[in-house]
C-alpha positions as CSV (number, residue, x, y, z in Angstrom):
1,M,0.0,0.0,0.0
2,I,1.2,3.5,-0.8
3,N,-0.1,6.5,1.1
4,V,-0.4,10.2,0.0
5,T,-1.0,13.0,2.5
6,P,-3.6,15.7,1.8
7,K,-1.0,18.3,1.3
8,A,0.8,16.2,-1.3
9,I,-2.5,15.6,-3.1
10,V,-3.0,19.4,-3.4
11,K,0.4,19.8,-4.9
12,I,0.0,16.9,-7.3
13,R,-3.3,18.5,-8.5
14,E,-1.5,21.8,-9.0
15,A,1.2,20.0,-11.1
16,F,-1.5,18.5,-13.2
17,V,-3.1,21.9,-13.9
18,K,0.3,23.5,-14.5
19,N,1.3,20.8,-17.0
20,G,-2.1,20.7,-18.7
21,V,-2.7,17.1,-17.6
22,S,-6.4,16.3,-17.4
23,E,-6.2,12.5,-17.4
24,G,-3.8,9.9,-16.0
25,G,-2.0,10.0,-12.8
26,L,1.3,10.2,-10.9
27,R,3.9,7.5,-11.5
28,L,5.9,6.6,-8.4
29,G,8.8,4.1,-8.9
30,V,12.3,3.1,-8.1
31,Q,15.3,3.0,-10.5
32,G,19.0,2.2,-10.0
33,G,21.2,5.2,-9.4
34,G,21.6,8.1,-7.1
35,C,24.2,8.6,-4.3
36,S,22.6,5.8,-2.2
37,G,22.0,3.2,-4.9
38,L,18.3,3.6,-5.7
39,S,16.5,6.7,-6.8
40,Y,12.8,7.6,-6.6
41,L,11.0,8.1,-9.8
42,F,8.2,10.7,-9.8
43,R,6.4,11.9,-12.9
44,L,3.1,12.6,-14.4
45,E,1.7,10.1,-16.9
46,T,-1.4,10.1,-19.1
47,R,-2.3,6.4,-18.5
48,Q,-1.4,3.4,-16.4
49,R,0.5,0.4,-17.6
50,E,-1.1,-3.1,-17.8
51,K,0.6,-4.5,-14.6
52,D,0.5,-1.3,-12.5
53,N,-0.9,-1.2,-9.0
54,V,-3.3,1.8,-9.0
55,Y,-4.1,3.7,-5.9
56,E,-6.6,6.6,-5.8
57,F,-6.6,9.5,-3.3
58,E,-9.3,12.1,-3.6
59,G,-9.5,11.6,-7.4
60,I,-5.7,11.5,-7.9
61,K,-4.4,8.2,-9.3
62,V,-1.0,6.9,-8.3
63,F,0.6,4.2,-10.6
64,V,3.3,1.9,-9.2
65,D,4.8,-1.0,-11.1
66,P,5.1,-4.3,-9.3
67,K,8.9,-4.3,-9.1
68,S,8.9,-0.8,-7.5
69,L,6.2,-1.8,-5.0
70,L,8.7,-4.2,-3.5
71,Y,10.7,-1.1,-2.4
72,L,7.8,1.3,-1.8
73,D,5.2,-0.8,0.0
74,G,4.2,1.1,3.1
75,M,5.7,4.4,1.9
76,T,4.0,7.8,2.5
77,L,4.4,10.6,0.0
78,D,4.2,14.0,1.7
79,Y,4.8,17.6,0.8
80,R,6.6,19.9,3.2
81,E,7.5,23.6,3.1
82,S,10.2,25.4,5.1
83,L,12.3,28.5,4.7
84,L,15.1,26.5,3.1
85,H,13.3,23.8,1.1
86,S,9.9,23.0,-0.2
87,G,9.0,19.8,-2.0
88,F,7.8,16.2,-1.9
89,V,9.1,14.0,0.8
90,F,9.3,10.2,0.7
91,E,8.7,8.5,4.1
92,N,9.8,5.0,3.2
93,P,10.0,2.3,5.9
94,N,11.9,0.1,3.5
95,A,14.8,2.6,3.2
96,K,17.7,1.5,5.4
97,K,19.8,4.6,4.5
98,S,18.9,7.8,2.6
99,C,21.0,10.5,1.1
100,G,20.9,14.0,2.4
101,C,18.7,15.3,-0.4
102,G,16.1,12.6,0.2
103,T,15.8,11.4,-3.4
104,S,17.8,8.3,-3.2
105,F,18.1,5.4,-0.7
106,T,19.4,1.9,0.1
107,A,17.0,-0.9,0.7
């Protein structure tokens, strides 16, 4: 299961509007690379793939491929704002170690 906070849902909706996306959803995934070994994948897509796990939060669809779900199961996507940084935050219980920027991890 993937969770998305209400604040993140608002920001995802804003990204859809800004990018002119009226259908589809947000793809969350994992790919090799980054300073800790694995990097988070985060992009808007117009449609889901055949084997995707699809989660829906207040009308926002989130697509996760089966392989990525192994690393993301139980994760919460949040959005935080501070004086120094604003952006999406991955709270991933499967990450044993994360880099300082929060976009890559070791499982």
